[in-house]
C-alpha positions as CSV (number, residue, x, y, z in Angstrom):
1,X,-5.5,1.4,-14.1
2,X,-2.9,0.9,-16.3
3,X,-0.6,3.0,-18.0
4,X,0.0,4.8,-21.5
5,X,1.4,2.6,-23.8
6,X,2.3,4.2,-27.5
7,X,4.6,1.3,-28.0
8,X,1.2,-0.1,-28.5
9,X,0.2,1.9,-31.9
10,X,0.2,0.5,-35.1
11,X,-0.9,1.5,-38.6
12,X,-3.4,-1.2,-40.1
13,X,-4.2,-1.5,-44.2
14,X,-7.9,-1.2,-44.5
15,X,-8.1,-3.7,-47.4
16,X,-12.2,-2.9,-48.2
17,X,-13.0,-3.2,-52.1
18,X,-13.6,0.0,-52.6
19,X,-9.9,1.3,-51.8
20,X,-8.2,-1.0,-53.8
21,X,-10.5,-1.5,-56.7
22,X,-10.0,2.7,-56.9
23,X,-6.0,2.2,-56.0
24,X,-6.2,3.4,-53.1
25,X,-4.0,2.5,-50.4
26,X,-6.1,3.7,-46.9
27,X,-4.2,3.5,-43.7
28,X,-5.7,3.5,-40.2
29,X,-3.5,4.9,-36.9
30,X,-5.0,3.2,-34.6
31,X,-4.5,5.7,-31.6
32,X,-7.2,3.7,-29.9
33,X,-4.7,1.2,-29.0
34,X,-3.0,3.7,-26.5
35,X,-4.8,3.3,-23.3
36,X,-8.3,1.4,-22.9
37,X,-9.5,4.8,-21.2
38,X,-7.5,7.3,-22.0
39,X,-7.3,6.5,-25.8
40,X,-7.2,7.9,-29.1
41,X,-6.0,11.7,-29.8
42,X,-7.3,12.6,-25.6
43,X,-4.2,12.0,-23.8
44,X,-2.0,13.8,-26.9
45,X,-4.1,16.8,-26.7
46,X,-4.0,16.8,-22.8
47,X,0.0,15.7,-22.6
48,X,0.6,18.9,-22.7
49,X,-1.5,20.7,-20.0
50,X,-0.3,17.7,-17.5
51,X,3.0,19.0,-17.8
52,X,2.8,22.4,-17.0
53,X,0.0,21.9,-14.4
54,X,2.9,19.6,-12.5
55,X,5.6,22.2,-13.4
56,X,3.7,25.2,-12.4
57,X,2.8,23.4,-9.3
58,X,-0.7,24.6,-9.8
59,X,-2.4,20.7,-9.8
60,X,-5.6,21.4,-10.2
61,X,-7.1,21.2,-14.3
62,X,-10.3,22.7,-15.3
63,X,-12.2,21.8,-18.4
64,X,-15.6,21.4,-19.9
65,X,-17.6,18.3,-21.7
66,X,-20.6,17.0,-21.8
67,X,-22.6,14.3,-20.3
68,X,-20.8,11.7,-22.6
69,X,-17.9,13.5,-23.3
70,X,-14.5,11.5,-24.5
71,X,-12.4,14.3,-23.2
72,X,-14.1,15.1,-19.6
73,X,-13.7,11.0,-19.4
74,X,-9.8,11.1,-20.1
75,X,-9.0,14.4,-18.4
76,X,-10.6,12.3,-15.4
77,X,-8.6,9.7,-16.2
78,X,-5.4,11.2,-16.8
79,X,-5.1,13.7,-13.6
80,X,-5.8,10.4,-11.4
81,X,-3.3,9.0,-13.0
82,X,-0.8,11.7,-12.6
83,X,-1.9,12.9,-9.1
84,X,-3.8,15.8,-10.3
85,X,-6.9,17.1,-9.3
86,X,-9.3,17.9,-11.8
87,X,-12.6,20.2,-12.6
88,X,-15.5,19.3,-15.1
89,X,-18.0,21.6,-16.1
90,X,-20.3,20.1,-17.5
91,X,-22.8,21.3,-20.1
92,X,-26.1,21.3,-18.8
93,X,-28.5,20.5,-15.5
94,X,-27.4,17.5,-12.9
95,X,-29.7,14.6,-13.9
96,X,-31.5,12.0,-11.9
97,X,-28.9,9.4,-12.8
98,X,-25.3,10.6,-13.8
99,X,-24.3,9.1,-17.9
100,X,-21.6,6.3,-17.1
101,X,-18.9,8.3,-18.5
102,X,-19.6,11.0,-15.0
103,X,-19.8,8.5,-13.0
104,X,-16.1,7.2,-14.0
105,X,-14.6,11.0,-14.0
106,X,-16.4,11.5,-10.3
107,X,-14.9,7.8,-9.3
108,X,-11.7,8.9,-10.4
109,X,-12.0,12.2,-8.7
110,X,-13.2,14.6,-10.8
111,X,-15.1,17.6,-9.3
112,X,-18.0,18.0,-11.4
113,X,-20.2,20.9,-11.6
114,X,-23.2,21.2,-13.7
115,X,-23.8,24.5,-15.7
116,X,-26.6,26.0,-17.5
117,X,-26.6,26.1,-21.7
118,X,-25.8,29.5,-22.2
119,X,-23.3,30.3,-19.3
120,X,-21.7,26.9,-20.7
121,X,-22.1,28.4,-24.6
122,X,-19.7,31.2,-23.1
123,X,-17.4,28.9,-21.0
124,X,-18.5,30.6,-17.8
125,X,-16.6,29.1,-14.5
126,X,-18.5,29.7,-11.4
127,X,-16.8,33.0,-9.2
128,X,-16.9,29.9,-6.5
129,X,-13.7,28.4,-8.3
130,X,-10.3,30.4,-7.7
131,X,-9.4,30.6,-11.0
132,X,-5.4,31.6,-10.2
133,X,-5.2,28.4,-8.6
134,X,-5.7,26.1,-11.3
135,X,-5.0,25.7,-15.1
136,X,-7.7,25.8,-17.4
137,X,-7.9,23.6,-20.9
138,X,-10.4,24.3,-23.2
139,X,-13.2,22.0,-24.5
140,X,-11.7,19.3,-26.0
141,X,-8.1,20.0,-25.1
142,X,-9.0,23.6,-27.4
143,X,-5.9,25.6,-27.1
144,X,-2.2,26.1,-28.5
145,X,-1.2,23.6,-25.7
146,X,-3.8,20.8,-27.4
147,X,-2.7,21.7,-30.4
148,X,0.5,21.1,-29.7
149,X,0.4,17.8,-28.1
150,X,-2.1,16.3,-30.7
151,X,1.0,17.2,-33.0
152,X,3.0,14.7,-31.7
153,X,0.4,11.6,-32.1
154,X,2.0,12.0,-35.7
155,X,5.2,10.7,-34.2
156,X,3.8,7.3,-34.5
157,X,3.5,6.5,-38.0
158,X,5.6,8.2,-41.6
159,X,3.9,11.5,-42.2
160,X,6.0,11.3,-45.5
161,X,4.4,7.9,-46.6
162,X,1.1,9.7,-47.5
163,X,-0.9,12.3,-49.4
164,X,-3.5,12.4,-48.0
165,X,-4.6,12.4,-43.9
166,X,-7.8,12.7,-42.1
167,X,-9.3,13.2,-38.9
168,X,-13.0,13.9,-37.4
169,X,-13.0,17.0,-36.0
170,X,-14.5,18.5,-33.3
171,X,-12.8,21.5,-31.9
172,X,-10.6,21.5,-34.8
173,X,-7.5,21.0,-31.7
174,X,-6.1,17.5,-33.5
175,X,-6.5,19.1,-37.3
176,X,-4.3,22.0,-36.4
177,X,-2.0,19.8,-34.5
178,X,-1.6,17.9,-38.1
179,X,-1.6,21.0,-40.1
180,X,1.3,22.0,-38.3
181,X,3.6,19.0,-38.2
182,X,3.0,17.9,-42.1
183,X,4.6,19.8,-44.8
184,X,2.1,22.1,-47.0
185,X,2.2,19.3,-49.9
186,X,0.0,17.1,-47.8
187,X,-3.6,17.4,-47.9
188,X,-4.7,17.7,-44.4
189,X,-8.6,17.2,-44.1
190,X,-11.0,17.6,-41.4
191,X,-14.8,15.7,-41.5
192,X,-16.6,17.8,-39.0
193,X,-18.8,15.7,-36.3
194,X,-21.2,18.9,-35.9
195,X,-24.1,20.0,-37.6
196,X,-23.5,23.3,-39.4
197,X,-20.2,24.4,-37.2
198,X,-19.0,26.4,-39.9
199,X,-17.1,28.7,-37.2
200,X,-15.0,25.4,-37.0
201,X,-12.3,26.3,-40.0
202,X,-11.7,29.6,-38.4
203,X,-10.7,28.1,-34.8
204,X,-8.9,26.2,-36.5
205,X,-6.5,28.6,-38.3
206,X,-6.6,30.1,-34.7
207,X,-4.0,27.1,-33.8
208,X,-2.0,27.0,-36.6
209,X,1.8,28.3,-37.1
210,X,1.2,29.5,-40.4
211,X,-1.9,31.6,-40.3
212,X,-1.9,31.9,-43.8
213,X,-2.9,28.3,-44.5
214,X,-6.5,27.5,-45.0
215,X,-8.0,24.2,-43.2
216,X,-9.9,21.9,-45.6
217,X,-12.8,20.9,-43.3
218,X,-15.8,19.1,-45.1
219,X,-19.3,19.5,-43.0
220,X,-21.9,17.2,-45.0
221,X,-20.6,14.0,-42.8
222,X,-22.1,14.9,-39.3
223,X,-25.4,12.5,-39.5
224,X,-27.7,14.8,-38.2
225,X,-25.3,16.7,-35.6
226,X,-22.6,16.2,-32.6
227,X,-23.5,12.8,-30.9
228,X,-26.0,11.9,-33.0
229,X,-26.4,8.6,-35.4
230,X,-28.1,7.2,-38.0
231,X,-29.3,4.0,-38.3
232,X,-27.0,3.5,-41.2
233,X,-23.9,4.8,-39.6
234,X,-24.5,2.3,-37.4
235,X,-24.8,-0.1,-39.8
236,X,-21.8,0.7,-41.2
237,X,-19.8,0.6,-38.2
238,X,-20.7,-3.2,-37.8
239,X,-19.6,-4.1,-41.7
240,X,-16.5,-2.4,-41.0
241,X,-15.9,-3.9,-37.8
242,X,-16.5,-7.3,-39.6
243,X,-14.2,-6.8,-42.4
244,X,-11.5,-5.0,-40.4
245,X,-11.9,-6.2,-36.6
246,X,-11.6,-2.3,-36.2
247,X,-13.6,-0.9,-33.3
248,X,-15.6,2.6,-34.0
249,X,-16.8,4.9,-32.2
250,X,-20.3,6.5,-33.7
251,X,-19.0,10.5,-32.6
252,X,-15.7,10.5,-34.4
253,X,-13.7,7.5,-36.4
254,X,-17.6,6.2,-37.2
255,X,-18.2,9.5,-38.8
256,X,-14.6,9.5,-40.3
257,X,-14.7,5.8,-42.1
258,X,-18.1,6.4,-43.3
259,X,-17.1,9.7,-45.3
260,X,-13.7,8.5,-46.6
261,X,-15.5,5.5,-48.0
262,X,-18.7,7.7,-49.4
263,X,-16.0,10.0,-50.5
264,X,-14.4,7.1,-52.4
265,X,-17.1,5.8,-54.0
266,X,-17.4,9.6,-55.7
267,X,-13.7,9.3,-56.9
268,X,-12.6,12.3,-54.7
269,X,-8.8,10.9,-54.3
270,X,-7.0,10.4,-57.6
271,X,-6.1,6.9,-57.9
272,X,-2.3,6.5,-56.4
273,X,-3.9,7.9,-53.2
274,X,-2.0,6.9,-49.8
275,X,-4.4,7.9,-47.3
276,X,-4.0,8.1,-43.4
277,X,-7.0,7.8,-41.4
278,X,-6.7,8.8,-37.8
279,X,-8.6,6.8,-35.0
280,X,-9.3,9.2,-32.5
281,X,-10.5,6.6,-30.0
282,X,-13.2,7.2,-27.7
283,X,-14.9,4.0,-27.5
284,X,-16.4,5.0,-24.3
285,X,-19.0,6.7,-26.1
286,X,-20.3,3.6,-27.3
287,X,-21.7,2.9,-23.9
288,X,-24.7,5.3,-24.4
289,X,-26.4,3.2,-27.1
290,X,-28.5,0.3,-26.3
291,X,-26.8,-3.3,-25.7
292,X,-26.7,-5.0,-29.0
293,X,-26.7,-2.0,-31.1
294,X,-23.1,-2.8,-31.9
295,X,-21.7,-6.1,-32.6
296,X,-18.4,-4.8,-30.9
């Protein structure tokens, strides 16, 4: 498995009519180019957890996720690359056939422990696991270490060149990191990929250095809920790829770009706005779709 290559990250201009006609400069930070597996924001959110696991000598990282979790996939790969042990608490009963995500994770040495959904919601760790011997990373990397790591993804762009920064939001970890790094006058907005996840603003605020700030999160662009999709979303992703050559995933970045496209149509952004979109990677999640659904 190849190592991380942050030098591959680029900032690409999106020359799409709906943006140019409204005098909007829209760029995308291509974190998907970081690594073929640990792509996007995943490595940034994990980097300080990995560092802590090494420096404390615990050598084992435990985290949580579903059957197609980008976070589980990335954590397993990152631990493998760093010579660490990994444990994944997986939501739901063990299926007869593992998803390709979990197959990969298992091949990289992650111990997979399946749990019922009630226990998963409470993030219960089985009693057979010695918690004193490992480091725990929240679902999606949620936690101060995850937010601190997410803040460093902005090292690969000039944030002062933008009036707006938008990202897809699951746990709020990346959004909090971005807000912690950016000056208050930059409009940072999260596009929630979950349906009715109204606890997300508070979860995000808890990771902010300035607790008086209120996160801006839009809840109307989930396309049916977490890891769900609509025909219009998939068609949009294919059209976006045709126009830009940029692949997206249907869980996060596809929803982000479609949301920004719809907001631009409604003149949400003032003319002259300079907008940065964060490509959070996770393209492996598209493998759950039927072959041929996407053109990339």
